[in-house]
Each structure stands twice: as C-alpha cells, then as structure tokens.
C-alpha positions in Angstrom: 57.4 7.8 -81.4 59.2 4.9 -79.8 57.7 1.4 -79.7 56.6 1.7 -76.1 54.7 4.9 -76.9 53.1 3.3 -79.9 51.9 0.3 -77.8 50.5 2.8 -75.2 48.6 4.6 -77.9 47.2 1.3 -79.2 46.2 0.2 -75.7 44.5 3.5 -75.0 42.6 3.3 -78.3 41.5 -0.3 -77.5 40.4 0.8 -74.1 38.4 3.7 -75.5 36.8 1.5 -78.1 35.9 -1.1 -75.5 34.3 1.4 -73.1 32.4 3.0 -76.0 31.1 -0.4 -77.0 29.8 -1.1 -73.5 28.2 2.4 -73.3 26.5 2.0 -76.7 25.1 -1.4 -75.7 23.7 -0.1 -72.4 22.1 2.9 -74.1 20.6 0.6 -76.7 19.1 -1.5 -73.9 17.6 1.6 -72.3 16.2 2.8 -75.6 14.6 -0.6 -76.3 13.1 -0.7 -72.8 11.7 2.7 -73.3 10.1 1.8 -76.6 8.7 -1.4 -75.1 7.2 0.6 -72.2 5.7 3.8 -73.7 3.4 4.3 -70.8 6.0 3.9 -68.1 5.7 6.2 -65.1 8.6 8.5 -64.1 9.6 6.1 -61.3 9.7 3.2 -63.7 11.9 5.2 -66.1 14.2 6.1 -63.3 14.4 2.5 -62.1 15.3 1.3 -65.6 18.0 3.9 -65.9 19.5 3.1 -62.5 19.5 -0.6 -63.4 21.3 0.3 -66.7 23.8 2.4 -64.8 24.5 -0.6 -62.5 25.0 -2.9 -65.5 27.3 -0.4 -67.1 29.4 -0.2 -64.0 29.6 -4.0 -63.7 30.5 -4.4 -67.4 33.2 -1.7 -67.1 34.7 -3.4 -64.1 34.6 -6.8 -65.7 36.3 -5.3 -68.8 39.0 -3.6 -66.8 39.7 -6.7 -64.8 40.0 -8.7 -68.0 42.3 -6.1 -69.5 44.6 -6.1 -66.4 44.6 -9.9 -66.3 45.8 -10.0 -69.9 48.7 -7.6 -69.2 49.7 -8.0 -65.5 50.3 -11.1 -63.4 47.4 -12.0 -61.1 48.0 -10.9 -57.5 46.2 -12.5 -54.6 47.0 -11.6 -51.0 50.0 -9.5 -52.1 51.8 -12.3 -53.9 52.0 -12.9 -57.6 50.6 -16.3 -58.7 
C-alpha cells in the first residue's frame, strides 16, 4: 500500500467514525426524549423522530463542510480564496 492509499484509508476511517458518532448522539437524544415522554402519542413520536432526522442531516452537513474546509481551499463564486 502506497502512502496515498494509506492516507485515503485513514480519511475514510475518520469519516466513518465521525458519522457514527453523530448517529449515536442523535439516537441517544431520541431515546432520552422517548423515556422522558412515556405517554407520547404516535404523532408526537413521529415529530420527535422527524426533528432528530433534521438535526442529523444538519450535523452531517456541518461535519462534511468542516472536513472539506480542512483539506480543500475554500471556493466562493468559482474562485479560490
């Protein structure tokens, strides 16, 4: 394995760990909400899960943007800054 391949493997492992961490955190939030609201109706459960899905998407996007900013030059309007 050459150095570039090794770096790629490390980046992929870091990405996977980061995404798993976000997913684990969001699932824990949903579980905590569920325990705190044992009498929640179906609609309330659905709303809580949909909000969690939204937070997950936001966190993944933030994480990916930060990852790219760390490895690529920032581009605004087609020109590198």
